[in-house]
Each structure stands twice: as C-alpha cells, then as structure tokens.
N, C-alpha and C positions, 0 to 999 in steps of 0.2 A: 767376799770371794766367790768366784764362780764354782758351780757344782759340776764336776766332770762326769759325763755320761759314758759309762764303761760297757753297758749292755747293748750289744748289737749282734746281728748275724749277717753272714755273707756267703755267697757262693759265686762260682765263676764258670765261664766257658772259655774257649780259646780266643773269643773276640769281645767278651763283655764281662763285667763284674756286676753282681746284683747285691746291693747292700740294703738291709732293713734296720731302721733305727726307731725303737719305740719311744714315744713321747706322750704318754697318757696324761690327760688333764691340762695340757699346755696347747695354746693356740699358736699355730705356725703359719707364717706368711712367706712368700718368696724372698722378701727382703731379709729374712733371717738366715738365708743360705748364701754362702760364698764359696765359689769353686773355680779352680784353675786347672791347668793340665796335670799338676802333681800335688795339689793341695786342696783339701775339702774342710770346710768349717761350717758348723751350725751353731749360731749364737742366739739363745732364747733366755734372757735373764730370768732366773739366776743359773740356768743350765748352759753348758758349753760342751760341744763335741768338735774335736780337731784331729785330723789325721794327715800324715805325709804318705801319699800312695806309693806303692812299691814300684810302679812304672808309670810313664806318662799316659794320659787318657785324652780323648777328643772331647774337650769341655764344651764345644759348640753344639754337638749333637747329643750329648748326655742329657738325661732328663731326671726330674724328681717329682714324685707323686705324693701329695699330702692328703691324708684321710684316715678316719677311724683311729686317731692317735698314733699314726705310724707315718714315717717318711721313707718312701721306697725309692732308692736311687738305682738308675740304670746307667752304668759308666762304661762307655765303649773304649776299648783299648786302641792305642795308636798302632801297636804291633801285635799281631796275633801270637800269643804265647800264654802258657799257664804260669801264674804267679805262685811263689812259695808262701807268701803271706799277703795280707791286705796292706800292711804298713811297711815302710822302709826299715829294714833291720840294721842293727849295729850303727845307728846314727847318733852322734853325740849332740850335746845341747847346742853347740855353736853351729853345727851343720843344720840342725832343725831351725835355728833362728835365721840362718841365711836363706834356707828354702822358703820360710814363711815370708820374709821380707821380699825375696825375689817374686813370690806369688802375688803379693800385694802390688809390687811395682808393675808386673805384667798386667794385672787387672786394671791398674790405672791407665797404662798405655793402651790397652784394648778399649777401655771406655772412651779415651780421648780419640782413638781412631774411629770408633762408632759415631762419636759426636761430630767429627769432621765429615764422615761419610754422610750423616744425616744433613749436615749443613750444605754439602755439595748437592745432595739429592733435592733439598728444599730449593736451592738456587736454580737447579735445572728445572724443577717444577714451575718456579716463578717465571723463568725464561720461556718455558713452553707455553704457559698461560698468557704471557705477554705477546708472544708470537701469534698464538691463536686469536687473541683479541685484536691484534693489528690486522690479521687476515680478515677477520669478520668486518672490521671497520672499513678495510679497503674494498671488500666485496660490496658492502652497503654503499660506500661512496661511488663505486663503479655503477651500481644499480641506479643510484640517483642521477649520475651523469648520463647514463643511457636513457633514462626517462626524459631528462631535459633535452637530450639530443633528438629523441623521437618527437617531443613536443615542438622543438624548433623546426624540424623538418616538416612536420604537419602544418605548422603555421605558414612556413615558406610556400608549401604546395598550395595552401588555400589562397595565399596572397597572389601567387602566380596565376592560379585559376581565375581569381577575381579580375586581375589585370587583363587576362585574355578575354574574359567575358565582356569587360568594358570596351576593349578594342573591337571585338566583334560587333557589339551594339553600335558603337560609333561608326564603324564601317557600313553596317546595314542601314543606319540612318542616313549616312552620306549618299549611299547608292539610291536610297528611296527619294531623297531630295533631288538628286541629279535626274532621276526618272521623271519626277513631277515637273521639274524645270524643262526638261526636254519635251514633255507632253504639252506644256503651256506654249512653248515656242512653236511646236507643230500646229497647235490650234490657231495661234496668231497667223502663221503662214497660210493656213487653210482659209481663214476669214479674209485675209487680204486678197487671196486669189479669187474668192467668191465675189468680193466687192468689185474687183477689176472686170470680171465677166458679167456682172449684172447690168441689164439695159437701163439707160437713163430715162427718167420720167420727167417730161416737160411740165413746166409750171404754167397753169392756165393764165394766170395774171401777167406773166412775163414771157409768154411764148413769142417766138419770132414772127412778127407780122409786119406788113408794109402798109403805110398809110396811103390813102388815095390822094392823088395830087389835088391841090386846091385850085379853085377857079382863079383865072388871071395869072396864074404862075405855071405856064406851060413848061413841061419838061423839068420842073423843079419839085422839090419836096419841102414839106414844112419842117420847121426845126425839130419836130417830133418824129420826122421821118428818117432820122439817122439810124444806122445799124445798132440795134440794142444787143448787148451781150447776153448770151444765153445763161440762165441761172440753173444750176444743177441742185437737185434736192439732196441732202445728206443721206448717207446709207443708214438703214435702221440699226439700232443697237444690237450687238451680238449677245447671245445668252452666255452666261459664265456660272461657275460653281464656286461658292465661297467656302473655304475649309475653316472650321472653328475648332481650336484645340482647348480642351478643358484641363484644368489642373488635376493631376492624378492624386487621389486621396484614399487612405486606408479606411477611414470611417465613412459611413453612409450619409452623414449630415453634410449640409452645404458649408462651404468655408466661412461664410459670414455668420453662421450659427454655431460654429465650433469654438472650443476653448483650446487654443493652440498650445499653451504651456502644459496643461494637464495631459493632452494627447501625446506631446513629445516626451514627457516624463514616462508615460505608460509604455510607449514604443521603446524607449531606451532601456527600461527595466526588462521588457520582454526579450530584447536582443541580448542583453547581458546574461539573462538566465539561460537562453538558448546556447550562447557561446560557451558558458560554463559547463552545461551538460554535454555539449559536443566535444569540448576539450578533455573532459574526464572519462568519456566512454572507453577509450583505448586502455587507459590505466586501470579502470575499475573492473575490467573483464577478469583479471586474475584474482580479485578479492573474493573472499567468502561472502555469503549472504549477510551474516551478522556484522562483518567488517564494513558493510555499506550503510550501517545504521549509525547516525551521529551520536545517539544516546548511548549505544554500546561502546563506541569509541571514547566518549566522555568518561564513562565508568572505568574503562581500562586505563585512561590517562590518570584518573584519580588514584587507582591502585598503584600505578607506577610512581606517582608522586609520594604516596604514603611510604613506599619502600626506599625512597631516596634516588630512584632512577629518573632524574629530571629530563635527560635528553630523550628517553623513550616516551615520557609523558608529553613532551613538546611535539614529537612526531605524531602521536595519537591525536592531539588537539589540532594539529595542522591538517590532517586528513579529514577530521570532522568538520573543520571550517570550510574546506573545499566542497564538502557535501552539502553543508548548510551554513551559510555565512550570516544568518540572522539570529543565532542563539547567543545572547550576551554572556552566558555562563562559560562558553568555550573560550572567549577572549579573557574573561576574568580569571579562569584557572590557568590559562597559558601565561598570563601576566605574573602569577605567583611563581611559576616555573622559571620565568625569565629573571625574576628577582633572585632566586636561588643560584642561577647560573651567572649572575652579574651582568646580564644583558639589559642594562638599565633603560636605554632608549627604546628597546622593543617592549619592555614592561610598560613604559609610558604610553606607547602607541596602543597596546592591547587594552590598557585601562581606559584610555580615552574612547576607543571603539566600543567598549562595553557600556560606558556612560551614554554614548550616542544612541545605542540600541535600547537602553533602559529608560525610554521615554514613551509616554508621559510619566512623570514621577507619581507613583501610587503607593499605598501602604504595603502591597504585596512585594514590591521590589526594593523596599527600604534597606534590607540587609545587604543585598547585592550592591546597591549604590554606595553604602558605607564602605564595603570592602574595596570597591573600585577607587574611591577617593583616597583611602588609606594606602593602598598599594602604589598608586601614582604619586602620592605625597612622599612615601618612603623612597621611591626611585629618585624623586627630585632632591631629597635631602642627601642621598648617597652621592648625587652629582654635585652636592654643595650648592644647590639652588634652593636655599632655605625659605626665601620669600614665597616661591611657588608652592613648596611643600607645605608651608603653614596655611596657605589659602585652601589647599585640599583638606587638611586636617580640620580646619574650621568648618568647611562645608560638611564634612562627616559629622562633626559635633552638632550642627544644626539639625541633621536628620536624627541622630541618636545622642541627645544631650546628657543622658545618664551613664554613658560609657566612660568609666574612670580611666581606662587604659589609654584611650584616644586623648582624653583631656590631659593626662600626665605627659604623653609624648608631645602634644602641642605646646605645653608649658616649657618643656626642654628646648624645643625649637625657638621659642620666643627668647629664652635666655641666650641661646647661641647668637641670634640676630642682634640682641642688645649688646652682647660682648663684642661682636664684630663692629657695631656702630661706635662704641666707646673707644675701641682700639684705633679706629680710623680718625 
C-alpha cells in the first residue's frame, strides 16, 4: 500500500499558491508529478501525495522545482482571489473520484492535442524543408541553364565571327586575283601595242632585191627575178614574272621531311586544349582559387561520396574533369557515384575512360585498373549483360588473382550464365 505524505506547507497571494513538499531520501523526476487545473499528484513509490485544489489553476504556466529533498510548487491561480484552504472542503468520496477521473481524462486529451500539434508542426517543417529543397534545386537548375545558354551564345558568336572572317578572306583573295588578272591583261595590251609600233628589221638573206637581167633576154627577168615576199623577223620575247605559291606550314621543316600524322595529332591536341581553356574562362572567373584545383575538387567529391551525397560528388568530379581530363581517378570515382545513382551506362563510360587513361599497365596502377574492371563489370551485370560483366571480372582476377571477393562474384556470374543457358 502507498504511504500518504501528510507533511507539507503552503502560502498564497492573490495570484499564486506556493506549496512546499519535503521528500528527503527520495529521488524525484518530472515523470513522478501529475498536475491538471484542479488536481495535483506526486507518486514516488511507496510514497503518494494527492490533493484536489480549492480552485482551478493555470497548469500550463505553473512550475515545480526539485532539489535538496524538497519539491517546491508555484501554482498560478486562474482567478485572483484568496483561498480558504489548499484543498477542496466538504468533498465526498464520489466527488473526489469524479474530479480525479476528470483530471486524468483532461490530461489525456491535452496530451493528445499536444501530440496532434507536434504532428502538424512536424508536417509543416517537412513541407517547409521540401519547399526549400525544391527552391534550391530550381535555383541550381536555373544556374546550370544560364551557364549553358551563355556557352551556347558564346559558341554562336565565335562561329559567326569565324564565318565572317572566312568571307572576308575569300573576298580579299578574290579582289587580289581580279587585280592580278587585270594587271596581266594590261601588260598584254601594252606588249601588243609595243609590238605594233616597233620598226621591222629586214632579213639580209631575204631582203627585197632585183636580179640583173640576163644577156639575150632583153626586158625580161630570170625565174629568180620574181617578186619575193618580204620576211619579217618575230618580235623578241617579252619578260614576265612567274609567281610560285608554297604550301603554308606550321612546322619549319620541309613537307617531304615531316611526319604528317604526328604533326596533325599534335596540332589537334593543342587546338582542343586551347578550346577547352577558352570555353572555361568565363565560367571559372566566379570560382575561388582552391575550386580551380582538380585535386581539391577530387577530395571534396570523395567526402561527399562518403556522406552519401552522390549528386554533389558527381558535380565536383564533373568540374574537376573539365579542368583536367587526363586524371583517371576522376573518372574512376565518378563511375562509383554513377553506380550508386543507377546511371549504369554512364558508369560504363567512365570506367572505360579510366581504363583508357591507365595505360600502359604498370604495377603502380594495378589497384585502379582492378577497380575500373570491377565497376564496369558490375554495371554490365546490373544491365543483365552477364557475359561482358564476366569478362571484366576475369580481367580483374588476372591482375589480382588473390582477391577472394572478386573470385566469388565471378563464380556467381558463371552460375547465372550457366542457368540461363540450361533454361534456354
């Protein structure tokens, strides 16, 4: 049976009641106190204190301080008045039972209302968080679209400028050719005019002569005395300038001594690097200095991946790849993110690019090549391309034959392929 606590002291003002309940040697927690607007109960087994208050109180603002073996209650009255006693006088047992049950019922209703209020508040917080997330995603999407639009406009301007330069060059070349042609025509006219005005030079051997008449043939000429036509000497050749056009070349060596394939590859790489740098200049202006470092971006992407924020990790790796597309670890780590996001085709592309950059195969890049084969093989298997996936796992086993995990996964894939073959 509970032990009723009868020792207590109280005092009051017109607006509050101060109740002191001694509980020496007993540990009290807030869970041991139950209070409503007209009912107060302190239950600390085996002790029990219960009181039906004289008038209603404001149980929401009332307080209880626990310390030094004493519970000190500050009960604020709902109506300012002086009480005749702490407890309700002349209350029979049935009325006390009714008040007690009513107090418990009110407490349950209040707890239910608080639970509902907390639930509504939680839903509002979730809704607010969702709206904030959507706004952030929309802002990020808009920023990306703006960057794409700027890049598109920039490329369009460069293309138009290039077309204009080509047209200007063609026009200038056409004007130059017309000028040269006109000059040649003028020279020909001038030469023709000079030839017409030049005096004729008689030929000594064929000059116009008359033969003396032969004896016995008076008044007649010999058969050689006929009028011979004058022969004119051809005009001397005119001087001319021959224009020689040489093939324009970037390298100082002669074309016959060059290696065309190597030179074209070098020029292509230089143009690609220049185009990449030029395309990224406008977007890199707003980045901090450390954000322009691919290694810093790779470490940031690794941290995002470790926390499960795979989209942010992919964005970090994307920017790092734009800054330096020759680091195989960037593609390898991005392939792991794509696997987590179920972007399987992109995971295959990144793994293949990493393997392409991890050449020649040396002992220092064995671990990276194993990861690339395993991640590409995993993507193939998730796409149900088990034959291609098994080939990648076997390639990884050739590099690291002691890896039991890879061997176990490869064995599972073989069983799947065998089962599919038997079913067919």
